N, C-alpha and C positions, 0 to 999 in steps of 0.2 A: 502493500501498500502504500511504499515511501515515494511512488509518482505522483500523488497528488499533491505533496507539499512542493514540487516541483512546477504545480499549475499556479499562472496569474493568471487565469481566465477562473473565478466562481461560479458563472453561469453563461448559458448560452441562450441567443434569441432563435426563436422558431420562427420563419415568417408565415408559418400554415399554408394552404392550399389557394385562398384568394382575399384581395383587399375588401371586396363589395361586403357590404352590410346586408343588402338583401340577398346575396348567395351565398353568404355564412348563413343565414337563416335557413334556409334552403336546405344547405348541406347538413346542418346539425338535425333539423327532422329526418331527414333520408337515412345519415347515417347512425342517429340512435334507432332508427326502425331495423335498420340491418343488424347491428349490435346484438338489440336485443332477440330478436329471431335467430341469429347464430347463436347464443348463448341457450336458448330453450329447445333451439333445434337438437342442438349437439349433446345436450341434456334429455333429452328425450331417447336418441339412441342409445347415448351411455347406461340410463336407465334400464331401457326396456331388455339388451342385451345381460346386464346383470341381473334382472327380477325374473327371466325367461330361460329357464333349464335347457331348453332345445336349441337355443340360439348357443348354448355355451361350447362351441366350434372354433377350430382356429381363423376360422375367417372372419369371425364376428368379435372373438377376441381381440385381432389386429386392428378390426374396423371400431372398435369400441377405443381404442388406444389412439388412433386417428383422430374423432372427434374429442379426447382429451386434450390431445396438440392442439388441434382446431380451436380450443376455447381458449388456452395459452396464448395462442398467437394473434388471436384477435383482441387480448385486453391487454398488450404489454403497452401499447401506444394508441387504443382507439379510443379507452375512456377521457384522457388528458386532453386528445384532439377536439373530442366532443365539447368539453370545458370549456377549450381554448376560445372558440366560437364568440364567446362573451365576454374574453381579454381583450384589452386593448394591448397590452405590451404581455406577446407570451413567451415567456421564460422557462429555462428550465438547469437546474441545478446540474452543475459538472456531475457527482456522482449519479445523479438522476439519468443523465444522458450517458455515463457508462452504462449504469444497469441496461436502457433501454439496448444497447447492442449487444450487450451479453445475452439477453433473454432473446432479441430476435434471432442469433445466429444458435443460440441454444436447440430453440422451435424449430428452425428450418431444417438445422443438422440434423434433427432426431428426425422431421418427419421425412426426408431425402433418403434413411436408412430404413423407415418404416415401409414407405413407399415399395422398395426393393422387397423390404419382406413379403409385404403381400405379394408382391408379383411372384415370388416364388413361392407362396403357399397356392398362387391357381396354375402355377405351372405344373406342383407336384399334382394337385388333385385332377388336372385335365390329361396331364403326358404320362403319369405315373400313378394312376389312381388305386391300384393294387397295393402299393406300398405306404398309401397316403398315409392311413393311422399310424403305422409304424415310422415314419419320418417324421410328421407333425404331430410328436407328441406335445405335451402339455407343457415338459419341458424345456420342449426345444421353441416353444411358442414365447414363453417367458425370459428365454434365453437371448431370442430375437428382440424382444421390447428393451431387456434391459441393454443390449448391445447398442439399440436406437438412441437411447438418451446418454450412454458413456460417449459413441463416438459425437452426441452432438455438445456435449459438454468437453471434451476434447477441441472441438472444433472450434467453438469459441473462447476458448482460453488460449488458442494461437492466436484468435485475432486480437484479444484483448494484451497478450503481452507486449506486443509492438506497441500500441496505441496507449496505453496509461503512461508509459516513461516517456511521450511527448511532450516539449514542450509548450504550450497552450499559451500566449501571452497578447491574443489579439490580429485579427477581427475572429469574432464570438456570432456572427450571425449564418445560420443553419438553412439552407433555401428547400424547406419539406417542412413535413408536422411533426416528425420523429427525428432522432437522433439515428441516422447509418453512418457506417464506416467509410464508404467514398467521398462523402459530404463533411465529415468531422476532421480527416486528417490532412484536409486540403486545409485547416486553419491552423495546421502546427505552424510553429515562428523557424522551422525549421525545412530545408528544401529533402523532400521524401518522393519526390515524383518517381523515380525510378524502382525504389524499395515498395513503396506503395499500389504502384499500378501491379507489381508483379505478385504480391500478397493478396489485394483485393480480386485478381485476375483467377487466382488459385483458386478460389471459391466459383468463381463461374467456370472454369473448366471441370472442378469436380461435379458441378450440376449438369454439365453439358456431357461428361460421360456416363455422369450415371444415368441422364435422359435417354442414351444412347442403348446403353445396357437393359434399360428397361423396355425401351421399343424390338428389342432385337427380341426379348422375352417374350413379349405379346405376340410378335410376328408369329412365333413357333407358336404358341399357344393358338392362334386364330386357324393356320394351318392345320394344326392336328384338329380343332374343333370343324374346320373344315369339311375333313376327311369322314365325318360322321353324320348322320341325317335322323335323329331322333329328338326327343323332346326336353332328356336332358342336355344333350350339344347347344340349343335354344336359350335353355336359363344359363349354363356355363359361356355362351357368346355375350348375352345381355349382361352379366356379372362382368365380365372382361371389358367391354365397352366401356361401363361405368369406371370401373377403377383406370383404364386410360385416360378417359376426361378428366378426370381427377389429377392425373398424372401431368398431361399436358398443359393442364390450368395453371397447375402449383410452379413447376419447371419454366417454363414460355418465361416470366417475368423474371425472375430469379438469375435466368440465363443472359438475357438481355442486360441487366444492370448490371454484374458483376463482369462480364466479360468484355464491356467496354468501359469501365470504371471513368469517372471525370469528366463526363457526358452531361452537360448542363441542357436536357431537353427535357421539354415539359413532356415528354410521354413518360420519362423515368418517375414523374409523379405519380402520373396515372396508374404506371405498373404498379406502383409503392403502394398507392390504396387499391389495387385489385388483390395482391397476395396476401396485402394484412386485413382487410374488411372484406371484400367479396368472395374470396376461394373461400375463406373460413365457414362464409354463408351458404354456399351454394356445394359445398362436400354435402351435407346432410339431405338436401333437395336432391343430387344426384342420384345417392343410395338408397333414399328411403322411395322416391318414386319410381325407381326401377328395381326395385327388389320385393316379390308381392311377395315373401315371405316376411319380412320385416313389416309393411305396411299393412298386414292381416293381423301380426299381434298386436301394434300399434292399435287400430280400430277397437277391437277386441279389448283392451286394457281401457281405452279412454270409454265405450261405452259402458263397460262394467262398471267404471267411475262414474259416468254419469245418472246410470241407473241406481245406483248405491246411494247416491245422495238423498240426503232425510231420511233412511233407515234408521230405527232404531235399535232392531234386533239382529243380531250376530249375522255375517254375510257369509255362505259358505261357497266357495269355488268350485266348479263343475270341473270333473276330471276326464 
């Protein structure tokens, strides 16, 4: 923590998304709705999987962990951004800025590995169905989740190990609604362009390689599915397409932002909004709307809650 003692800047100024008061009110309403729906949707998936025994399978175990990560990813900067719409001078303490960088890379790094784990699960289920129960055991699933969080932690620490010891003596204006690594290290009082662009581009290259690996695995799975013509194959195709949509929506913005860092494009801000706000909101919609099993369980639970409201007698579930 000695790096904080070397910093002359105690806070950063966040420019946000717009200076227009009318547009800020519109964005406040829209992002508040998106954030609430994100938390409710992912919480519903999480609680549905936990409380439904026949959903205690590897696929749904990984899906519930994805919902947890999406809730975290949506919460590291969005609540402050929503509150800042009513603040004339948008600032964040140095420690808070570093914390946002830490959590951003922790959650995105974790989600990358988890998405790879989910594609591995679908590959084994479709390409090696006879060995699925043996390979995707409970121990393996827990190990994949623990590995995801471990890799995410190591990734974010590798980013912060460089950033914490940079001297920040001004300027202190961040052209975004949250602190991100490419924007913050540009404010350092030393010339770190070559080293900084290498470090940040490494994140983009890792994301690009991971995306290509996932794309290859899904192509193999789709080819395998195409060779079968059955109801089960149709269900597997629907599941894989949902997974790939999530992968594409997550990796696209990350690759663009981190492969070409230090680019002051307006599109960078749009993509930042997309993967921190819209993507966590879309994931539960994509999975629940395309998954009949989850929709059926959710409808049953919601209907049971509705019909049981106001009853004073004990309620017995029908097995």
